[in-house]
C-alpha positions in Angstrom: 12.1 1.1 12.1 15.6 2.1 11.0 15.5 2.1 7.2 19.3 2.5 6.9 20.7 -1.0 6.4 17.3 -2.7 6.2 16.1 -5.2 3.6 12.8 -4.1 2.1 10.1 -5.7 0.0 7.7 -3.4 -1.9 4.8 -4.9 -3.8 3.4 -3.2 -6.9 6.9 -1.7 -7.4 6.8 -1.3 -11.2 5.1 2.1 -11.2 3.4 4.9 -9.3 3.8 5.0 -5.5 5.5 1.6 -5.5 8.3 2.7 -7.8 8.7 5.9 -5.8 9.0 3.9 -2.6 11.8 1.8 -4.0 13.7 5.0 -4.9 13.1 6.5 -1.5 14.2 3.4 0.3 17.4 3.3 -1.7 18.1 7.0 -1.0 17.6 6.4 2.7 20.2 3.6 2.9 18.3 0.4 2.5 20.7 -2.4 2.0 18.5 -4.2 -0.5 15.1 -3.7 -2.0 13.1 -6.5 -3.4 10.9 -4.9 -6.0 7.8 -7.1 -6.7 5.3 -7.0 -9.5 3.1 -9.4 -11.4 5.4 -9.1 -14.5 9.1 -8.9 -13.4 10.0 -7.6 -16.9 8.2 -4.4 -16.1 10.7 -3.8 -13.3 13.7 -3.2 -15.6 13.7 0.6 -15.1 13.4 0.2 -11.4 16.3 -2.3 -11.2 18.4 0.1 -13.3 18.4 2.6 -10.5 20.7 0.4 -8.5 21.3 -3.0 -10.1 23.4 -4.1 -7.1 20.7 -3.3 -4.6 17.3 -3.8 -6.3 16.1 -7.4 -6.8 13.2 -8.0 -9.2 10.6 -10.4 -7.9 7.5 -12.0 -9.5 4.5 -11.7 -7.2 0.8 -11.8 -7.9 -1.4 -11.2 -4.9 -4.1 -13.4 -6.3 -1.7 -16.3 -7.1 -0.7 -18.2 -4.0 2.2 -20.0 -5.6 3.9 -16.8 -6.5 3.4 -15.4 -3.0 5.0 -18.6 -1.5 7.9 -18.5 -4.0 8.5 -14.8 -3.2 8.7 -15.5 0.5 11.4 -18.2 -0.2 13.3 -15.9 -2.6 13.2 -12.9 -0.4 14.2 -14.6 2.9 16.2 -11.6 4.2 13.3 -9.1 4.4 13.0 -7.0 7.6 10.4 -4.5 6.2 7.4 -5.5 4.2 5.5 -2.8 2.3 2.1 -4.0 1.0 1.5 -1.4 -1.7 0.0 -3.4 -4.6 -3.7 -2.8 -5.3 -6.2 -2.7 -8.1 -9.3 -0.6 -8.9 -12.6 -0.8 -10.7 -14.9 2.2 -10.9 -18.6 2.0 -10.8 -21.6 1.9 -8.5 -21.9 -1.3 -6.4 -25.6 -2.0 -7.3 -25.1 -2.1 -11.0 -21.4 -2.6 -11.9 -19.9 -6.0 -12.9 -19.8 -8.1 -9.7 -16.7 -9.9 -11.0 -14.9 -6.6 -10.9 -15.9 -6.0 -7.3 -14.7 -9.4 -6.4 -11.4 -8.9 -8.1 -10.8 -5.7 -6.1 -11.6 -7.4 -2.8 -9.6 -10.5 -3.7 -6.6 -8.4 -4.5 -6.6 -5.5 -2.1 -7.8 -7.3 1.0 -7.3 -11.1 0.7 -4.2 -10.7 -1.5 -2.5 -8.4 1.0 -3.4 -10.7 3.8 -1.9 -13.6 1.8 1.4 -11.8 1.4 1.4 -10.8 5.1 0.9 -14.4 6.2 3.7 -15.6 3.9 6.2 -13.0 5.2 5.5 -12.9 8.9 7.7 -16.1 9.4 10.4 -14.4 7.4 10.4 -11.3 9.5 10.4 -13.4 12.7 13.4 -15.5 11.5 15.2 -12.2 10.9 14.7 -11.0 14.4 11.5 -9.0 13.9 10.9 -5.9 11.8 7.9 -3.9 10.4 5.0 -4.1 8.0 3.5 -1.1 6.3 0.1 -1.5 4.6 -0.7 1.2 2.1 -4.5 1.8 2.5 -6.2 5.1 1.5 -8.2 7.9 3.0 -11.0 6.2 0.9 -11.2 3.7 3.8 -13.1 6.3 5.8 -16.0 6.8 3.4 -18.0 4.7 0.9 -17.7 7.0 -2.1 -20.5 5.7 -4.3 -18.8 5.9 -7.7 -15.6 4.2 -6.7 -17.0 0.7 -6.6 -15.5 -1.8 -4.2 -12.3 0.1 -3.7 -13.3 2.0 -0.6 -14.8 -1.2 0.9 -11.6 -3.1 0.2 -9.5 -0.4 1.8 -11.8 -0.3 4.8 -11.4 -4.0 5.2 -7.6 -3.6 4.9 -7.7 -0.9 7.6 -9.5 -3.2 10.1 -7.3 -6.1 9.1 -4.2 -4.0 9.8 -5.6 -3.2 13.3 -6.2 -6.9 14.0 -2.8 -8.2 12.9 -1.1 -5.3 14.7 -2.3 -6.7 18.0 -1.2 -10.2 17.0 2.2 -9.2 15.7 3.3 -6.7 18.4 4.3 -9.4 20.9 6.3 -11.1 18.0 8.5 -8.1 17.5 6.8 -6.9 14.3 5.4 -3.4 14.1 2.4 -2.8 11.8 1.8 0.6 10.2 -1.2 1.8 8.3 -0.6 4.3 5.5 -3.5 6.5 4.4 -2.6 8.6 1.3 -4.9 11.0 -0.3 -4.9 11.5 -4.1 -1.5 10.7 -5.5 -0.3 11.5 -9.0 -0.3 8.0 -10.4 -1.7 5.9 -13.3 -4.3 4.6 -10.9 -5.6 8.0 -10.1 -5.6 8.9 -13.8 -7.8 5.9 -14.3 -10.3 7.2 -11.7 -10.3 10.7 -13.3 -10.9 9.3 -16.8 -14.1 7.6 -15.5 -15.1 10.2 -12.9 -13.8 13.6 -14.0 -14.9 15.3 -10.8 -12.0 13.7 -9.0 -9.6 15.7 -11.2 -10.5 18.7 -9.0 -8.7 17.2 -6.0 -5.1 18.2 -5.3 -2.6 15.5 -6.0 0.6 14.8 -4.1 3.6 13.5 -6.0 4.5 9.9 -5.5 8.0 11.0 -4.4 6.5 13.3 -1.7 4.3 10.5 -0.4 7.1 7.9 -0.4 9.4 10.2 1.6 6.7 10.9 4.1 6.0 7.2 4.5 9.6 6.5 5.4 9.5 9.5 7.9 6.5 8.0 9.5 8.1 4.5 9.8 11.2 5.9 11.4 9.1 8.0 13.8 7.2 4.8 14.7 3.8 6.3 13.7 1.2 3.6 13.7 -1.1 5.6 11.3 0.7 7.6 8.6 -1.0 10.4 6.7 1.7 11.2 4.1 0.3 14.3 2.3 -1.6 17.5 3.0 -5.0 16.1 1.8 -4.6 13.0 3.9 -3.7 15.1 7.0 -6.8 17.2 6.4 -9.0 14.1 6.3 -7.5 12.9 9.5 -8.3 16.2 11.2 -11.9 16.0 10.0 -12.1 12.4 11.1 -11.0 13.2 14.6 -13.4 16.2 14.8 -16.5 14.7 13.4 -16.5 11.2 11.8 -20.1 11.4 10.7 -19.5 14.7 8.9 -16.5 13.2 7.1 -18.6 10.2 6.1 -21.3 12.5 4.6 -18.7 14.5 2.7 -17.0 11.5 1.2 -20.2 9.7 0.2 -21.4 13.0 -1.4 -18.5 13.1 -3.8 
């Protein structure tokens, strides 16, 4: 994927890694970046970075009508970055089941809904690429993180499945596995589970730059920070040992 001159859509672009990705794509020469969020008004600071190149877009992963409207509005996209996600902390056996359902509905089904809407767009534009932002949490069911690891594991397997379907259609599919990133979402986790505050955090800008490096290097699986790279080494060496470590957090 050559980012220079491309047209990108980033979901969850109003803050955190999504906002950093918009900035990084602009810096690397993207022709246009569609910045998507549930509330387009929250995108004003993002659009201000480059008003002539950043287009705000209303998109709620759990609202099919907004996804369909986004695919019509952003009909020039050649690179789709599925970054938007939600979280709910707790133990699966006793936390609010509705919160678990919301996480699965957003992170897995919502991402799939966006992908299904934009595959025809990418095809009409001659092919392109998709990057699904997953998490190293996909490799272990950390008990206190509720449905989040399960949603990311499901997204990981979905990414593998659609990769096989889309490769013959000229669309590359990349999986991105960040470790802890210095974002509002990770702050939320630490507030509820202070032990996670001991983990080193990568900056959102650092991770965003590494994601683009991975896309341009055609890496199917991108581990964009030092913690993520360490997890990948452990996964390759002894998957069961990594599982035990992550479930013991």
